[in-house]
N, C-alpha and C positions, 0 to 999 in steps of 0.2 A: 651961743650960736656965733659962728665965725662967718664973716662975709668974705667970699673969694670971687674973683672974676676969672671966668674960663673962656678960652677961645676954642671953638669947635667949628668944623666945616659945615657948610650949608646943608648937605645931605643928612648929616647926623642930627643937625638941629631940627630939620623937618621930621625926621623919624622920631626924635624925642618928643616933639609937639604932638604928633599923631598917637604915640604910645600914651601920653598923658591924657589925651582925650578919650581913648579907648578904655583906659583903666579908671577913668574918672578921678584922676589925682593930679598933682602938680609936677612940673618938670623937675623941680628941686627934689621932690620925693624920689623920683626915678633915678636921678643922679646920685642921691644918697645911698639908695639900695645898690646901685651899680658899684659905687666906691667900696661899700662894705663887702660886697661879693669879691671884688678884686683884692681887698685887704685879706680876707679869709683865704683866698686862693694863694696869695704870696706866703701867708703864714704856714699853710699846709705844705707848700713846696720847700720852704727853707727851715722851719723850726719844729714842725709837728711830727717828728719821727715816731714817737710813741703812738700817737693817734693813727698814723698811717699803718703801723703794724697791727693795731687793733682792728682797723677796717679790713686789712688783708686777712686776718684770722677769721673774721666773720664771713668774709667771702669764701674762704676755703671750707669752713664748716658747712655753709650752704651748699657748696658744690659737692661735698662728701655725702650729705643727706640726699641730694638729688641723684647722685650716682648709685647709692644703695637702693633707692626707690626704683630707678630704671632697671638695675640688675634683678631686683625681685620680680618686677613685672615681666621682664624678658624671660626669666627662668620659668615663670608661671605659664607663659604662652608656649615656650618650648616643650614643657611637659604636656600641655594640652595637645600640641601638634603630634607628639610621640604617641599619645593615646589614640588620636584620630587616625594616624597612619597604621597603627596596629589593627584598628577596627576595619579600615579599608582592606588591609591584607587578609583579614579573616573573611570579609565579604567576598573578595575575589577568590580566596581559597575555597570557600563554601560553594561557589558557583562552578568550580572545576570538578573534575571527577577524581576526588580523593576520598579515601575512607575517613571515617570519623576518628579513627586511631591516628592516622597520619596528620590530620588537622590538629589533634591534641598535641602531638609531638612538635609541630610547627609553632603552635601557640606558646608552648613551654620554652622553646628555643628563642622565640621573639621576646618573651618576658625576661629570660636570662640575659639576652643582649641588651635590653633596655636597662636592666638593673646594673650590669657591668659597665656600661658606657655612661660616664658622667655627662649629664646634660647641662651642667652649670656653665653659663656663659657670663663672663665678667668683662665689662667694657674696658677695664684697664689692662686686660690681657689680649685684647684684639689688636692686631697689627695690620697695617696696610702692606700689601705685597703678596 
C-alpha cells in the first residue's frame, strides 16, 4: 500500500464523501476504483488496438443479427398485409355486381401479381429520398 496526498476541490470532496456514505464504503475505495477506471480507459485508448477491434466485431455481429431479425419480421408483416389486402379486394368485389367467373379471373390476376412482385424489404436497401 502506497500513501499519497491528493488535492481536490471542495465540491468534489463533498461529492466523494456523500458517495462513500451512500455506498457504505470508504473514500479511499471510491478513489481507487476511479483511478482503476481511468487507467483502463487510458489503456483502451492508447494500447489496446486488438481489444478494440474485438469489441467492434462483437458490436457488428450483434447489429447484423438484429438487422436479420428486423428484416424477417418486416417481411412477415408485409406478406400478411398483402393477404389482408387481397381478402379486402375479394370482399369488395363480391359486394359489387360481378359474375363469379369475373371474380375468379380477378383473384387469379391478384395472385399472379402478388407472386410476381417481390415483397422482400431489406432495411439496408431502403434509402431516404
